[in-house]
N, C-alpha and C positions, 0 to 999 in steps of 0.2 A: 431433444425433446424441449416443444415450447411450451413455457411457465410465464405465469403473468407476473407483472412486476410487482416488488417487495412494495409490502404495502408502507414501508418506510421510504420510498424512492424519494430522489429529489430531482427536479428539474434539470436538463442542461443548462448549463450559464451562457451568457453573451462573452466568451473567453476575445480575450483583443490577438490580433493578428503580430506575429512576432517576425520582422524582415532578417532576414538570410533563416529561414526554413519555409521548407517546401513540402508540402505534404499531399500525398496521393494513397490510394487504393486500387484494390486487384483483388479475382477470387483467385487463389491456387486449387480450393478443391480439395483442402486437405481433408474433409470430412464428407457425407451427403449431405451438403443443406447448400440451400438456395441463400447463399451472402457470401459481401466478400470477407476474406481472409486473411488478407494479410496487407499491413500499414509499410509505407517507405516515407521515411522521411530526408530529403534533403536538405545540407544543411551548407551553410555559405562556409568560405576555405576562413580555415584561426578558427573556426567554434571552438570553445571551450569544453572540457567534459569531466562531469567526478558521478562516480557512481556507488551503490553498495549493495551488497549481494548476499545471498542465503549463507546459511555457515554451514548447512546441510552435507553432511559426510558423502553424498550420494550428488550433486550437483551435477548437470546437465552440461554439456561441452559448452553451449551459450555462456553458463554462467563465466566458466574457467579460464575462457578465456577472454570473456568481459573484462574479470579481477587484471588479467595482465593487461588487456588494454588500457586503461584506464592511466594507468602509471605514466603512459606518456602524455597525457593532456587533452589532446585533439580528436574531433571525431570531424567525419563528412556526410556520414549516411548512419543511420538506423530503420531496421528490417524488423518486425515481427509478425510471424506467425503464429497462426491461432487456430486449436484443434490439436497438434500434437505438439507434444511437450520435446520431443528428443531426447527425452533424461532416462537413463540406462539403457545406452543402446549401443556404448562402445564405440568402437573404431567407427561404425558408421556414422554415426551422431556426428563426428568430429568432420568426419570428411563431409558433410552437408555441410554442415557450419562453414569450411573453408571453402565448399564449391559457391554457396551464395558470397562470400565477402569479394574471390575472386570477381564474380561477374560482376558485382555491385565496382568496385575497386576501378574493372577497367572500363566500365562505361562512363563515369565520373574522372576517369585519371586520375586516381587519388591512391595512397596506403592502404595495402589489405588493413594494417590494425588500426584504422581509422573509419575501418565500418563495421559498426556495434548490431550484434544479431542477438532477438530473445523468439523462443517458442515456449507455448504454450497450450496444455490439453493433456490428453493419455499419454504417462507413463510408459516406457518398455518397448517403443512401437518408432523405428527409426524415423526420420524424418525425409519422407521424399524426392529428391534429387529434380526428379524431370519434373513434379509438381512448384518445385521450388524454385526453378527456373524459370519454367514460365510463366510464374506470376509476377517475377521479379521483370520478366520481358515486359509483362503488361502493363505494371505498374509505372516501369518507364516511362511509357508511351499514353498512362492516363491524365486526364485532365486533372488539377488542382483542386483537391477538395478541403473541405472545413475541418475542424477537431470534431465535431459530432461524429462525420462519417468515419474520420481513423480511428475514435475512439469505439462506436461501434464491432470493426473490423476487426478489435483485438482480444475483444470478449470470449468467452465460453460459456460457463453457464450462469453470467451477470445476466444484470432482468435489466437493469436499465443502463445508460450511457454516463461516465462519472468522469466530470472535469471540472477545473478549481482554478482561478486565477490572481492577483497583485498587483499591484503596484508601487514604486518607491521614488522618491526624490535621491536623488545626488549629484550636490551641487543641486544648479537649475538645472538638470536634465531628469527626465522622466523616463523610469525604464519599466517593462513588465514584462510579468509572467504568466504563464500558462501552464498547465499540468495536465494530462487524462491518465487514466487509471483503469486497470479491469484487477477482479480478484472477489470471489462469493464465497467457498469454500477452501480448505487448505489452509487457510489459515494462523500461523500464529507466526510473524513475525522473527527472525533470529538474527539481527541484524543492523510479503505472507501473500492456491497458487498465485501470487500478487505480482503485479509487471506497473511497475509507473514512471513515466515520463514527464519531466520537467522542462520548460524551454522558457529563453530569458535574451533580450536585446541588449540585460548588460553588458560589459566591458570588463570581464572577470577573468583574473590570476588563475588559470586551473587549481594549485595548489588551496587556494582561498574559498573555491569553491567546494572542493573535498573537502575540507573542512568545516565548512556552513554545513552542508548539505548532511554530513555523519552527524554533526549536533541539531539538524532539526528532526532526523532520523529519531534518534537516543529518545524523542518525548513524543514523534509520532507515528510512525510505521509500527515502529518497535513495541508502541506499549496499544496496537490493536490484537484482538483474537475472535476468534470464529470456530472454532474447535481443535484449537491447540496443537495442530498438527504444521508442523511447516515446509513449504514446499522445496522441490528439490531445483527449485528456477526463479524463485522470487530473486526481483534485480528493482531498483530505481535508478534512475539515469539522469543526470541536469547536464542540460546543454547550454552556454552562452554563448549567445553569435557574436556579440560587441556591433551591432549595430546602431544601438543608442546613441554612442558619441559620446556617453559619461566618461568622465576623468577615470582610467581604471583601475580599479580597486586592487590593491595588490596584498592588500593582509588587513588587520583588523585596527590598526590604526591609521588606514586610508579615510580620508571621509567620504560618506555615505557606506560603508562597509555595516555595520549596527543596520542601517536601516534596510539593504539588501536582505542581511541572514534574518529581521524579521518578516516580509512579505515572503521570503524564500519557505521559513518554517509555519508562516500561516498557509502555502499549497498543500504543505504536504498533512497539516492539519484535518484541512479539510477532505483532501484528498480520500486520509486514512479512515477519515470518519463515516466517509460515502460506503470505502469498503463495509464498514459494518454494518451499517445501513442494508446493503444487498447481502448481508451473509445468505446462506444456503437454508432456507426455512425462514426465516427472522419475523418476528411480528412487534418486536422489544429493541430499541436502542439504549443503552446501560452504560451510563459513567458511574464507577466506580474511587473513590478515591479516598486513598488511606492515608492518613496522617499519624505523627508521635510513634512514627519505625525510629530504629536505630541510625539509618541513615538513609538518601533516596533509593538507591538501590535496595534497600531493604525492603522498601515502600513499595518499588514497583514488583519483585519478585512474590511479594503477600498478593497484590491486587492479580496480579497475572494469575498466582491460581485461585484465588477467587475467581477470575471470572472465567477460569479455563473448566475448572467445577461444572458436571452436569447435573449434580443435584442441585448446583445453586441455579444453573440455567434453565431447569425444567419448571421449578420453584417460580420461578418471574415465568415463565410461560404461561403457569398454570394459573397469575396473581395468587398465591399465595407467599403471607409476611411470612416465610419460616429464616426466619435470621438464626438460629440453631445452624441451618448449614451452610453460614457466612463465617459461625464458629469454629464450622468444621474446618474449614478450609485455608482458617487463618493460621487453625493450630496443624495441622500438615505442612505449610509452607516449610518449613525448616529455616526460618525467619526468630530469630527474638521474639518473643511474645510471655506474655504475661494476663493468664487467665483472669485475674484479679485486675485488670486494670484494663481490659478490652470495652469498648462502647460502640455502636452500632446503631448508624439511622439510615431509614428508607424517605425520600423521600423531604429531607431535612428532620424528620421525627423523629427521636432517639427511641429505639424501643428496650434499648439494655445500657446502660453505662456502669461503669465498672465494675464488670462482670457480674452484675444482676440486672433482673427484670425491672423496667426504670417505674418506680410505684404507680397505681392506676392508670397505668397502658391501656391510651384507647387503640382498639386495631382500626376500627374506620377509617381515619385520616388514610392511614397506611392503606389498607384495600383500596381506598379512591385511588390513590397515586399508581400503585403499580394497575389499576385497570388501562392506564394510559398509554403511551406509543416512548416513551422517554420516562427511563428510571434510573433516579440516582441512589446509590449505594453507599454510603462514608461509616468507614472504620477508623477508631484510635485506638492506637497500640500504646497511647501512655506511656510510652519510654524514652519519645528525646525529636529530634526535627526533622527526621527524614519525613518524606512526603511523595506521594506520587498519583498521576491520571490514570487510566485503563480505562480504552475502552471495548465495548464486548456485543452480545447480542445473546436472547433469549433462544432456546434447543425445541423444537418444535416437531410434531411428526413430517412438517415440510421437509426438513434435513436430511431425514431414510429416505424417500420418497424419491431426492434427487440425487442422492449418492446410491441408492441400489440398482440404479440403472444405466449408470454415468457412460457407459462402454457402450450403450447400445443406440 
C-alpha cells in the first residue's frame, strides 16, 4: 500500500561517512514490491558492538541470538531484512537466521557470532531462506550505497527515511556518529516494530559502549510510544569501528567519555522522535512532561500512561482541550498521585491547578495551540522531585486504514 509522507516528516539529513562501514542494499523480494528490502553493512575487523532489545516474551530468533552475540562485544556485519519479521516461526525461523549468518561469515571470513541479523514485517511467516540467500549474494556484489538508500531498504510502513548524526571531540580528535532507524507502528519500546542502528568511528570499549547505549535508551527510545504495542523484533545496535584514531574510551573516567555519551544520546533522541513523527496516521507530535512525581521512574510511567491513552490521543487529534482525559490517565497509571495537588497545562498554559480549574480560564489560546503540529502537555503531580519527558503522536483514522490491511 502506497501512502503519503507523514505531515510531520523531516528531510533526510546529510550524514557523515563512517570509516570502517561499507553499506550495500539488494532486492531479496520478501514481499511483492518494487524496491530494495535487504540492507548489508560490512564492518571493519575489531568493531565493537552494543545492543538493547525488546523485552517481549515472544521475541524473534534474531533478537534471541542478538542478545547473546552482543556479550562478546565484536561485530563484522549487519543484515536487515524488511517485509518479514521472522517472529513466531519456531525452529524454521532460527534456521533462516543461522543460514544467513553462515553465508555472510563465510564470505567475510569471520566468526558466525559476529554477524548480526534483524528482520521486520509480518509476524508468523518463516523468512524464506532461498530469498535471503539470493538477496545476500546480490548485496555482496552490489555497489556501495549511501545512508538514505540503506535506510529506505529497512522500512515497512514508514513514510519517510529517518536518520540522524552528531559528532564529539575526544581530546584533539573529532569522532562522528551516524544513525538510521525504521518504525511507524507497533511502537512502545520496552527496553519500538522499531529497528535502529548507530555507527561511529570512535574507539570505544564494548562494555562502555553498552553502558552508554543503555543509558541513552532509557531516556529516548524507551520514552516514545505510538500505539502502546511492543514489537517482537525491537532492536537498537551501536557499532564503533575505532577508525577515528582517538585515545580509546575504556570507561566513564576516560577523557572524552562524557562528550561521546552525550553525542550518542543526542543521536538516539533524534531517531526516537523521528519514529514518533512517522507514527501511523499521525498528524500531531506530542511532548508530555511530567514533574512533581515520587521519583523519575514513576514520572515516566505516568507520562507513558497519558501517551498511550486512546482518549487523550483522539482528543488531541480532534484539537479538543479536554484536560479531563489527562486526569483520567494520571488516575489509572497506578502511581502515587493526589487529585488535589494535580496541575495540567497545554502549550504552557495552565488549565488546572491543584485539583481545580484555573480561575477565569480562557480556552482560546489553548485551542490555538492544539491546531498546530507540535503539542506540549505538562503535568505536575505536586508530590516530589521526579520528572520525565515522553513523546507520542495523536490517534487518527489513518492508523486504522494502515493497519486494517497491513498484510495485503
